[in-house]
N, C-alpha and C positions, 0 to 999 in steps of 0.2 A: 502492501501502499505505501511506503514511502516514495518509492523511485516511480511509482505511478504518482504520486504528489510532485515529484518533482519536477515530470515531465509538462504537466498540467502549470506548475507553476514559468517554468521554462518559459511555455510559451502564450502566455499571459506576458511576460515579462519581455519578451520582444516587441509583442503589440505596444504598448503602453509606455515601457523604461525606455527603451531601445535610444542607447545615446547619454546615458545621464549616468553624470561621473563616479559610478560606481562598481563597486565587483559582483557580478551580476549572482554567479553561484556561491560565494558569501550570505549574501543578501535572499535566496535561495534556502541555503542553510539553516541560519537562524531562523529562518520562517516554518521550515519544516520541524526545528526542535520549541516552538512556542504552544503547545499542545495542552487543550483544554480537556481532559479525558471525558467527562457526558458528550462530550459535541464529538468530540473524533469517536465512540460509540455508536453516535445517534447516524454519523456520517459511515461510517462502514458498513450498518446496517445498510442507509440511503444505497448506497454503493453498489452493493450485494441484489439489493430486490431490484434496481433499474438494469443492471445486467443480468441477474435471470431471466427479468421481462423480455429484454433483447434479444435472449436465447432463444426464446420460445417463437417469436417471430422470424429471427433471421437463420438462415444456414450458417453464417461466417460471421465475424465480428469485427466490423471496421473499427479499430479504435479510434480515428480520427474523428468523423463523423460521429462515434458513439459519446467521445468528451465533449465535444463543442453542441448535441442539439438535444442530446439525453441528460446531458449533466450540469446542466446551465447554470440551476442553486447550486449545485456545488464548486463548479468554477467560478461565480459570482461571492460565494466565502472563503476560497482563498485568496480571489483577488482584493477584498475587506481586508486580509491577513497580512498578506504581500505590502499592500500601501502601508500600513500598519506599524512593520516593520522596518521601512524606507523612512519614514517619518522617525521613528527611534532614532534612527543609524542619523541623520541629517542635525535633530537635535545635540547628539553626544558628538558630533564632530563640533557643533557650534559650543558645546562646553569644554572640548577638550581647547577651542580655538581661548573664547572666554580665561580658561585659566592659565592659558603659555600668556598672553598678554598681560595679565596681572604678575605674572611672574617676573617676566621683564622687567618692570613698571619697578618693583618692590626691591629688584636685586640692583637698580641705577641708583637708585632713592640711600641717601643714608640714613640708618634709625634714628627716628624722633626719641622713643625712647628707648632702657634696656632692657627694661623686664615687666611683661604685662601678666596679669593672674585673670582669668576669667572663671566667673561661677556664674552657673545657669540658675533660673527661679522655676519656681513651678508653675508660674505663674506663662512662661516662656518668653521671659525679659531673659539680660545679663547683668550682673555687676560686673566691676575691671576694677583693679586694683594696681599699686605701683608696684614697686619692688619692695618699700616698706611695709606693703602691704596695704595700704592704706585707700581707701575709695577715691576712683576718678569720677569727677561727674562731668557724664560729657552730655552738653545737652544743644540741640541743634536750633538756631532761630526761628522765634515764631513766627516768619511772616510767611506772606501769602503764596510765592514762591514754593519755597520751602513746608511748606505744609501741601501743595499739592504734587512734589516729588515722595514722599512720607507715605502719601497714600498711595503710592504702589508698590512701597517696599514693603517687603518682611518682617519682622524683626530679625531674622536670622538678613536680609539684605544690609540691614542697618550696622549690623555689628559688624559682617564681612567690610564692611564703608568706611566704620570707622578706623576698624584693625589695617586699614592699607592708605588711611590719612597719617595711623600716627606710626605706622612702619616698625614696631618694635623689634628687637634683635632677639629677644625670646619670648615667647608667650607658651603659659603655663594653663591648663585648663583642668578646673579641678570640679569634683562632684559629678564626674560622666553618668550616673546613673541615673540623675536628676532627667537632662536631654533625651527626651523620644525619638528625635529624628537624630541620626547618624550623620546625615548626607553632607550637614553640616560641616562636622569634625573630619566629615572626608574632604571635602572641597579644601579647608583650611590645611591640612596635611600636605595637598597637592602643589597649592599660592605658597607657603612659608616653607615648605620641607621641612628642613632640620630642626629650624626657629621654633615650629612647632609639636608639641610634647603635653602628653595626657599624665598626670597624676593619679597614682593607682588608691592612694588615699594619704592623708599627712592630716597635719594639727588642724592645717588650717581648712581643709575639707568638712574638720567636722565642726568649724563655730555656724 
């Protein structure tokens, strides 16, 4: 069934995405790997049912005609899955480019502060502390333009923007168990590299 899907996906790719600057077979492999067990079982039964009916009516099987005319619903399902994989690919490429630009920017800037401690809060906010472990008050001037920008930024985005502006020489993340979304930590690791570290547990974490 998997090789059968690859054949259909290859045909769909050639029709709708020929000329796209992406690796065709890499995309197809990722699409085939994205399986929903319930849906896969449903379409396996759907395929067998259609094939059985086709063989009852015909003495031989024209596979290309069978796929194109008898499995149109299945083809559209695979088309949707292929589109989803391609969209995810472009999002991933944009993210990698974004991280690369941030790394270049940070590497070219001298550190504004030596050490920064980050403690996440249960409400989704973050508290920042200097090398003395004294709280740093970071505030955005409340003018109309800043309010408009803040409206489109998440709390994670705001933290990343602050860290890029401060460009710390070292960043230590505390109370990691409070953070529900590890994507932020992963982004900070990629952007700041060896500058970023996670504290296992220290006295400051317990405060």
